[in-house]
N, C-alpha and C positions, 0 to 999 in steps of 0.2 A: 699518061705518057710521060709527064715531067717526073713523076715518081720513079718510073722505070729508068729514065735517063740519069737521075740523080743517084740511083742505087749503085754502089761501087761494084764493079765487075772483077771477079778473080780469074776469069777465063784467060788462058795464055793467048798471046797474039799469034798471028799467022807465022808459021815457021819456027815458033818456039816449042820446046818440048814440054810435055805435061809434067807437073811437079811429081817427084818421086814420093810415094807413100811408104812409110817404113814397113818392112816385111814382118809378118806375124811371127812370134817365137815358134820354134820347131815343136810341134806337139809330141808328147810321149807316144811312141807307137803302141797300138793295141796288140797284145800277144796273139799270134795267129796259130790256131790249132792245126795240126796235121790232118788233112782231109780224110786219110784212111783211119786215123784214130778217132776222128769225130764221127764217122759213119759207124765205127765199131761201138762207140759210146752210146749212140742212139739205139742201136740194136740191144745193148745190154740194159739200158733203161726201160725199154719196152718189156723186158722180162723181169727186171729187178728195179722197180721205180724208186724214186727218192722219197724217203720218210724224213720230213724236215721238222726241225725242233722249235722254230720261233718265227712267227710272222705277226707284225703289229697292224694288220689291216683294220682291226676293230677300232684302233685309235685314229688312223688316217681317214676312215670314212666319216668321222665327225667333221672333218675339214672340207669334205666334198659331199654335201647332202644329195646332189643329183649325180648319179653315176649309173653305168651299165656294165657290170663286171662280166656278165654272161657273153655279151658281144665283144667287149674290149673297152678298156678305160685308159686313155692316153695320159690322164693326170696322175696315175698311180703306176708303181712298178709291178703290181700284182693284179691279175685278172684271170678269168677261167682259160682263155686261149693261151696265155703265156704259161700258166701252170701246166697245162697239158703239153705244150711244146717243150717245156723243161723236163718232162717225165716225172712230175710229182705225183705220188700215189697216196701220200698221207701227210697231214699238216697239223701241227699244234698251233692253234690260233691264240696268241698271247692276249691275256686280259689284265696284265699287270698295271696297276696305278702307280704313278710317280711317287717317289719317297716323300715328297713334301705335299702331296695331295691332301686337302682338308677333309675329304670324305671318300676314302679309298673303297669302302664297301659299295657305296652308291655308284661310283664311277665304274667299278668292276661289273656291277649288275647291268649298267647301261651297255658296256662293251659286250658282255655275254649275250644280251638281247639282240644286239646288232648281228653278231655272228650266227646265232640261231635263226634269225630272220633271213640271213643270207643263205644258209643251208636249206631252209624251207623253200626259198625262191628259186633254187637251182637244183631240183631233184635229179636231173639228168647227169649232173656233174659232181655233186657233193653229197656225202652221207654222214650224218652224225654218228660218231663212233664212241662207244662206251666200254668196249672190251676187246680182248684179243680176237675173239670170234667175229666181232663186228669189223675189225681191221681186215681179216681174211675175206669176209664177205664183200666188203667194199672193193677190195682189189679184184676179186673174181668177177664182179659186176661192172668193172671199168669205172668206178666212182673214186673220187678223192676222199679217203677216210679223214674225217674232220674231228679232231680232239679239241676240247675246250680247256684252255690253260696255256701257260701257268697263270695262277692267281698269286699275288704277292702276300707274304705273311701278314703285313699290317692290315690287309683287307678283312682278316678274320675278326678284328676287334677283340683279341684275346679271348675268343669264345670257341669251344669245341662244337657247340651247337651250330654256329655259323659254318664251320667246316663241313658238318653233315648236310647243312642246307645247300651249300655249293655242290656237294656230291649229288644231291637229289636233282639239281639243275643240270648235271652232266659234266661238271668240272672233274678232270682226272689228273691234274698235276698242280702241286703247290710248291712255290718258291720259298725256301727258308732264308729269305733275304734279310739283311740288317734293317733296323728301323723299328724293332719291337723290343720290349724289355725281356722277352724270352728267347730271342735269337742273337742278342748282342750284350756283352762281348762274346758270349758262348751260349750253348743251349742249356736252359735251366730245367728244373724238374717239370714245369709246365710244358716247356718245349719238348721234352722227352714224351710227355703224354700226347702231344700233337703228333709226333712221329708214330706212336703206337696206334693212335686212332686212324691216321692215314694208312698205315699198314692194314688195319682191319677193314677199311673201306675200299682198298685197292687204288688209292691215290698215289701217283708217283711223286717222289720228293726230288726237287730241283735244288742243287747246291751251288748254282752259279752266283758268284759274289758273296757267298756265305763266309762268316768269320771262321778262322781256323778252329776255334773251340766248338763252333756249331757243326762244321762238317765232320770233325773227328768223332764227336759223340753220336752224330747221326749214323755214320758208317758202323760204329761199334754196336749200336742197339737196334738198328732197323732190321726187320725180317725180310725185307725186299731190297733189291738193288736200287741204287740212286742214279741220278743222271745230272749232267750239266747241259742245260737246254741251249746255251749260247755262250760258249767259252772258247778259249784257244790256249796256246802254250805260253805261260808267263816267262819261260826261259828264252823265248824268242822276242816277245813283246810284253813289256810291263803294262798292265792295265788292271783296274779293280775287278773286272769280270773274268780275267784269265786265271787259269789253274796252274799252281806250282807243280813241279815234278812229283813232289810228295803226294799231293792230292790225286794226281793222275794215276800214280802207282797204286794208291789205296783204293781208288775207284775200280781199277782193274781187278784187284783182289776181291772186292765187294760184288763183282759181277755187273757193274754199272756200265754206262756209256757216256762219253763226252762228245756232244754234238758241236762241231767246230764252226764258229761264227765267221761270217763273211764281212762283218762290220769293219770298215777301213781302220778305225782307231784301235781295234783289237789285234790287227795283223800287220800293221806297218812295221817295216824293218829298216827304214832309212834310205831306201832306193829313190829314184826320181819320181815314182808314182806307185801306189799300191795296185797290184794286179792279181790275176788268177794264180800266178806263181807263188805269191806270198801265202795265199790260202792253202795251196798244195804243200808248202813248206810246213805250215802249222799242222795240217792233217798228218803228215809223215812223222812229225815230232810226237804228236799225241799217240799215234800208232806204236812208235818205238818205245814209249814209256809205259803206256797203259796196256798195250797189246792190240793185235789186229781185231779182236772180238769186242773191243771197247771204244770204237771211234765211229762217229756218224757225221751228219751234215746239218747245219743250221744257217740258212741263207740270210736270216734277219731282214727279209724283205717286208713289204707292207708299208712303204714310204711314198711320199709325194715324189713325182717324177723330177729328176734333177738333184735329188739328195746325193751326197757323196757315196760312190760305190767303187769297188775295185774294177780296174780295166778288165774287160772280158766277162764281167759278172754284173752287168748293169741292171738286169731285171730277172724275174722268176723264170724266164725261158732259157737261161744261160747255163743251167747245170750240165748239159752235155759238153760245154767247153771245159769245165773243171774235170770231168771224167776223162776227156781226151788228154788233158795235161797229165793226169795220173797214169793213164795207159802209156803215154810217151815216156814216163819215168820207170816203166817196167812192172806196173801193177798187173796182177793176173785177174782173170774173170771172177774167180771165187772171192778174191779180196775186194773187188768192186761191189759184188753182190752183198757182202757183209757190210761194207761201208754204207751203201745206199739204203738197204732195207733190213737185212737179217739181224743186225745188232740191235736196232731200234725195236723190231718186233719181238725179239727175245726178252728184252727188258719189260715190255708191256705184258707179255705172257707170264713172266716170272712174278711180277707184281700182282697180277690177278691170282696166280696160284697161291701166293702167300696170303692173300685176303681170304681165299676159300678155306685154307687150313686154319686161319686165325679166327675168323668171324663166328663160326658155330660155337666156339668155347669161350668167347670173349664178349661181354655185354658192352654196349656203348658207354663210354666214360662220362660220368657226370661231374668230373673234377672241374674246378675253376682255378683261375690263376691265383686267386687269393688263398685257396686251399693249399696250393703247392709252393708258391713263391712268396706268399705273404702280401700284405696290402701294398699298393703302389698308387701311382697317379691315376690309374684306371685307363680304360681303352680310349677315352675321349681326349687324352692329352696329345699335344702336338701343335702344329701350326694353327693359327686362328682362322676364322671364317674367311673365305675368299673364293675365287673362281676355281673351277675344276681343272683337270689336266688339259682340256682342249676346248675350243669354241663349241657351244651347244651342250656341254656336259655339265658344267658346274651348276647351272641354274636349276636343273632337274635332279641332280644326283642326290641331294638331301631328301627330296620328296620320294624318290624311288626307294631309298633306304628305309625311310620311315614307314612307308606303306607296306613294304614286303618283309621287313625283318621278322616281325612276330609270326607271320604266316609261314615263312620259310623254316623257322625254328620248330614250329609245331609239326610241319611236314617231316622234318628230319628227326624229330624226337616225339614219336607218337605216345610214348610213355612218360612224357614230361610231367613232373609233379611227383614222381617217385624218385628216390634218391638211393645212391649206393656210395660207399666210401671210395675215395680215390685210390687207384692202385699204387702200391709202393714202387719206388724206383730202385 
């Protein structure tokens, strides 16, 4: 009792007013979609679902070992109920290791294993997709078509055999990102051989963040259209992953597609807060420069709940809000259908067609980087030993790579041991 009596009391006396607490700052209002446009957006997405270009769920799952994506997972911005509510019909599951990762191949394999396990555990909702036919089948069956990739260039370890091994495991998109001696400062002779081999295999080429010398040579020599898996208009927002008007125009000529990122740092334009309207501005800029047949969507979801997101696009269920915004700006139903599905599906089909016409008359390349670019520091150069990209990944990544590397290369190269001269550039 003495302790209670000695404790200073801040309660106001009888008749005194309670002390005034400062008012919270006025929050930035969330853009409200027109109800009629929102209903129309949901109807359109039921017929023409979203084919999304980049989701990093494979990385986020390492941070949350216990989860239930089929029922719903509040710790993440992506789960099956929200994907379905958002009208998602196809998804590229990103496997990219960070640029400074000491073992990018091992980390990539771990992420690939996570996504394949997820697809296997959710057969009623997800379907592994390896081709344009698989894409159509998944849509007709009400499943979310699940593509594996992109994989970062440095995960190949300067080896065409590793590229073929990833293809055997289901990877269908390769990012020609900086960080290797064959993609930076521009595409080398070995880099051109990677492009040719990707064309032969039917692997899409992702030019997001690629050096100008790399994307120019890729567009010049590739037999298949390229894409940007998570980009936006550099003329509106300067960012290393955003595309210049020159790249967007050339991508349109090439027949490719730019999938516009929702990442706040890529679309911010100096307003009070990044919102769905900023994303719509970038989509319209890409459409104006590249053409209406060369623009698509990349939510860049797959993050821990609470990560910065544009207002109105907080999680994977919010695509109807964006479509409603575009409808309010005068977009027609055919333009929405091209944006959400048709442009993406066309690039997948065109890449597959290029592979079918190339593969029968082109043998797998046995070229090495030493053959074409001369001796260098080798594929092992880079940061020293250290942890992987995320918790739970670094400790096993080296073991995964060591155990699987030889097996995967044999699977991808059944005639390994024979040799043929590298193709001329």
